[in-house]
C-alpha positions in Angstrom: 5.0 -19.9 0.9 5.0 -17.3 3.4 2.7 -19.0 6.0 3.4 -16.5 8.7 2.1 -13.8 7.2 -1.4 -11.8 7.2 -1.2 -9.4 3.8 -3.0 -6.0 3.9 -2.9 -4.3 0.6 -5.1 -1.6 -0.9 -4.6 2.3 -2.5 -3.0 4.9 -0.8 -5.4 6.5 1.8 -6.8 3.5 2.9 -5.8 3.5 6.3 -4.1 0.4 6.0 -1.3 1.6 8.3 -3.8 2.6 11.2 -5.4 -1.1 10.8 -2.6 -3.0 10.7 -1.0 -1.1 14.3 -4.3 -2.2 15.7 -4.3 -5.8 14.8 -0.2 -6.1 15.5 -1.1 -4.8 19.1 -4.7 -6.8 19.3 -3.1 -9.9 18.4 0.1 -9.9 19.7 1.5 -10.0 16.0 4.9 -8.2 14.6 4.0 -5.1 12.4 5.9 -4.6 9.4 4.9 -1.5 7.4 6.2 -1.5 3.9 5.9 2.6 3.8 8.3 2.3 6.7 11.1 0.5 4.5 11.3 2.4 1.2 13.8 4.5 1.9 15.8 1.5 3.2 15.0 -0.2 -0.6 15.8 2.7 -2.1 18.9 2.4 -1.0 19.6 -1.5 -1.5 18.0 -1.1 -5.3 20.2 -0.8 -8.5 19.7 0.5 -11.5 19.8 -2.9 -13.1 16.8 -4.1 -10.8 14.5 -0.5 -10.5 14.9 1.6 -13.8 12.0 3.5 -12.9 13.1 4.2 -9.4 16.2 5.7 -11.1 14.1 7.9 -12.9 12.3 9.2 -10.4 14.9 10.4 -8.3 16.7 12.3 -11.1 13.4 14.6 -11.3 12.4 17.3 -9.4 9.1 17.9 -7.5 7.2 19.3 -10.5 8.5 16.5 -12.5 7.4 13.6 -10.4 3.7 15.3 -9.4 2.8 18.4 -11.9 4.2 18.2 -14.8 3.5 14.4 -16.2 0.1 13.3 -16.8 -1.7 11.2 -14.1 -1.6 8.3 -16.8 1.9 8.9 -16.8 2.5 9.1 -13.4 0.5 5.9 -12.8 2.4 3.6 -15.4 6.1 4.9 -14.3 5.5 4.8 -10.7 8.4 2.4 -9.8 6.6 1.3 -6.4 3.3 0.5 -8.3 5.4 -1.4 -11.1 6.2 -3.8 -8.2 10.2 -2.6 -8.0 11.8 -3.1 -4.7 8.8 -6.2 -3.7 11.5 -8.6 -3.5 13.2 -6.6 -0.8 10.0 -7.3 0.9 10.2 -10.3 0.6 13.4 -10.8 1.9 13.1 -9.1 5.2 10.1 -11.1 5.9 12.3 -14.0 5.5 14.8 -12.5 7.9 12.2 -12.9 10.8 12.3 -15.3 13.2 10.8 -18.6 11.6 7.0 -18.9 12.2 7.1 -15.5 14.0 3.3 -14.4 13.2 3.3 -10.8 11.0 0.7 -8.2 9.8 2.4 -6.9 6.8 0.8 -3.2 5.2 1.0 -1.3 2.2 0.2 0.0 -1.2 3.6 -1.9 -2.7 1.7 -5.3 -1.9 0.4 -5.6 -5.3 -2.1 -8.3 -5.8 -0.1 -10.5 -8.5 3.1 -10.2 -6.4 1.4 -11.8 -3.1 -0.6 -14.0 -4.4 1.9 -16.2 -5.3 3.1 -16.5 -1.9 0.2 -17.8 -0.6 -1.3 -20.9 0.7 -4.5 -19.8 2.0 -6.3 -16.9 0.0 -8.0 -15.6 3.5 -4.7 -14.6 4.7 -4.7 -11.3 2.2 -6.7 -8.5 1.5 -6.9 -5.3 0.0 -8.5 -2.1 1.1 -10.2 0.3 -1.4 -11.4 3.6 -0.2 -13.9 5.6 -2.3 -12.4 9.2 -3.2 -14.8 10.4 -0.3 -12.9 8.5 2.0 -9.6 8.9 0.7 -9.9 12.7 0.5 -11.2 12.6 4.3 -8.3 10.2 5.3 -5.7 12.1 3.5 -7.3 15.7 4.7 -6.5 13.8 8.6 -3.0 13.2 7.9 -1.6 16.9 8.2 0.3 18.8 6.1 3.6 16.3 6.8 2.5 14.4 4.0 1.8 16.8 1.3 3.5 16.1 -1.4 1.8 18.9 -4.1 3.3 21.7 -1.6 6.4 20.6 -2.6 5.7 21.8 -5.8 5.2 25.3 -8.1 1.2 24.6 -8.1 -0.3 22.6 -5.0 -4.1 22.6 -6.3 -3.3 20.9 -10.0 -0.6 18.9 -7.9 -3.1 17.7 -6.1 -5.4 16.8 -8.4 -2.9 14.9 -10.7 -2.3 12.5 -7.7 -5.7 12.3 -6.8 -6.5 11.2 -10.4 -3.4 8.9 -10.7 -4.5 7.4 -7.0 -8.3 6.8 -8.4 -7.1 5.0 -11.5 -4.4 2.9 -9.4 -7.4 1.9 -7.4 -9.4 0.8 -10.2 -6.3 -1.6 -11.0 -6.7 -3.2 -7.7 -9.9 -3.8 -8.2 -9.8 -5.2 -11.8 -6.5 -7.0 -10.5 -8.3 -8.2 -7.4 -11.4 -10.0 -9.3 -9.3 -11.7 -11.5 -7.2 -13.6 -8.9 -10.0 -14.0 -6.8 -8.9 -12.0 -4.0 -10.4 -11.0 -0.8 -11.3 -7.1 -0.8 -13.0 -4.5 1.1 -14.4 -1.4 0.4 -14.6 1.3 2.3 -16.8 4.5 2.7 -17.1 7.6 4.7 -18.6 6.4 8.3 -16.9 3.2 8.5 -15.4 3.0 12.2 -11.7 1.9 12.9 -13.0 -0.7 15.5 -15.4 -2.0 13.0 -12.7 -2.4 10.1 -10.3 -3.9 12.6 -12.7 -6.5 14.0 -13.6 -7.5 10.4 -10.2 -7.8 9.3 -8.8 -9.8 12.1 -12.2 -12.5 11.6 -11.2 -12.3 8.1 -7.5 -13.2 9.1 -9.0 -16.3 11.3 -7.3 -14.5 14.2 -7.3 -14.8 17.8 -9.2 -11.4 19.1 -11.9 -11.3 16.6 
């Protein structure tokens, strides 16, 4: 069990990073963003413990996002397979004992997080509708435009959108099976509303 961590998982484009930063600032928590350590975790991984990552690293951008089906992209994406999660746990355990932390990222898969919980209210998964996700990604700018680095950006965007919708559906089913807390996000929900809702769900001061 890791009792000092509040977990925010969910699908890409759910606004996890923004909400986690706001919660950390408002409640005085340490912030652990799993996206920020992906490159470090890729370096620390070996072919033996991350075979999907090794295959992904060998692909060019068209192979990653364009020429494979969304179904194959979903099933073979290393972070969706849970590769690197032990490194997330390792990082969290290195923090000073008892440090309250909010950890966020799509890599926090329910079946990996739940065994670490002694209080199910310390974890929530954000599940965006397609409209919410599209609006969120559009607002994040071209720096995250992976499809733009392929030979057919429009088709690559469609592939990624389908993949992420299937990933969201998978999260919904897994959360239902494991009894996890979820929040569905639709266009119109504000950052203030969502921040306050999660602070109250977590039982933190400041809600």
